[in-house]
C-alpha positions in Angstrom: -8.3 7.4 18.0 -11.5 9.4 17.5 -13.9 8.2 14.8 -15.7 10.9 12.8 -19.0 10.4 11.1 -19.0 10.2 7.4 -20.3 13.3 5.6 -23.3 12.9 3.3 -24.9 15.7 1.4 -28.1 15.8 -0.6 -27.6 18.9 -2.8 -25.3 21.6 -4.1 -26.2 24.0 -1.3 -25.5 21.5 1.4 -22.3 20.4 -0.3 -21.1 24.0 -0.4 -21.9 24.5 3.3 -20.1 21.3 4.3 -17.0 22.2 2.2 -16.9 25.7 3.7 -17.0 24.2 7.2 -14.4 21.6 6.4 -11.9 24.1 4.9 -12.5 26.7 7.6 -12.0 24.3 10.5 -8.3 23.5 10.4 -8.6 20.8 13.2 -11.2 18.9 11.2 -9.3 19.3 8.0 -6.1 18.0 9.6 -7.9 15.1 11.2 -9.4 14.0 7.9 -6.0 14.5 6.2 -4.3 12.2 8.7 -7.1 9.6 8.4 -6.7 9.7 4.6 -3.0 9.2 4.8 -3.4 6.3 7.3 -5.9 4.6 5.0 -3.7 5.1 2.0 -0.6 3.7 3.7 -2.5 0.7 5.1 -3.9 -0.2 1.7 -0.7 0.4 -0.3 1.5 -1.5 2.1 -0.8 -4.5 1.7 -0.4 -4.3 -2.1 3.4 -3.9 -1.8 3.5 -6.9 0.5 1.5 -9.1 -1.9 3.7 -8.1 -4.8 6.9 -8.9 -2.8 5.4 -12.3 -1.9 4.6 -13.1 -5.5 8.1 -12.0 -6.6 9.6 -14.2 -3.9 7.4 -17.1 -4.9 8.4 -16.9 -8.6 12.1 -16.4 -7.9 12.2 -19.3 -5.5 10.4 -21.5 -7.9 12.9 -20.6 -10.6 15.8 -21.4 -8.2 14.1 -24.7 -7.3 13.6 -25.6 -10.9 17.3 -24.9 -11.7 18.4 -27.0 -8.7 16.2 -29.9 -9.8 17.6 -29.7 -13.3 21.2 -29.5 -12.0 21.7 -26.2 -13.8 23.0 -23.0 -12.4 23.4 -19.5 -14.0 26.9 -18.1 -14.7 28.3 -16.5 -11.6 26.9 -19.1 -9.4 24.9 -16.6 -7.3 21.9 -17.5 -5.2 18.9 -15.4 -6.3 17.3 -15.9 -2.9 20.0 -14.1 -1.0 20.4 -11.4 -3.6 16.7 -10.5 -3.8 15.3 -8.0 -1.2 11.9 -6.4 -1.5 11.5 -3.3 0.5 10.5 0.3 -0.1 
């Protein structure tokens, strides 16, 4: 994977020049687009994983509390086997 330098500009004219180069160079635009998608996917999958872990934690603690109290919901289902967190 090739690492590109970050783009920094100091004024409107320089910003305009960099944007023209970026939008006229399809290879550069595609490379940045792919990098942005990869970064988004990496960050969002971490968030989804944490949410799933928290949901599992709370569901399991609910099941354990019911088990300790001797109670069980109608239907007798096990929430652990019924809950799947995936996108």
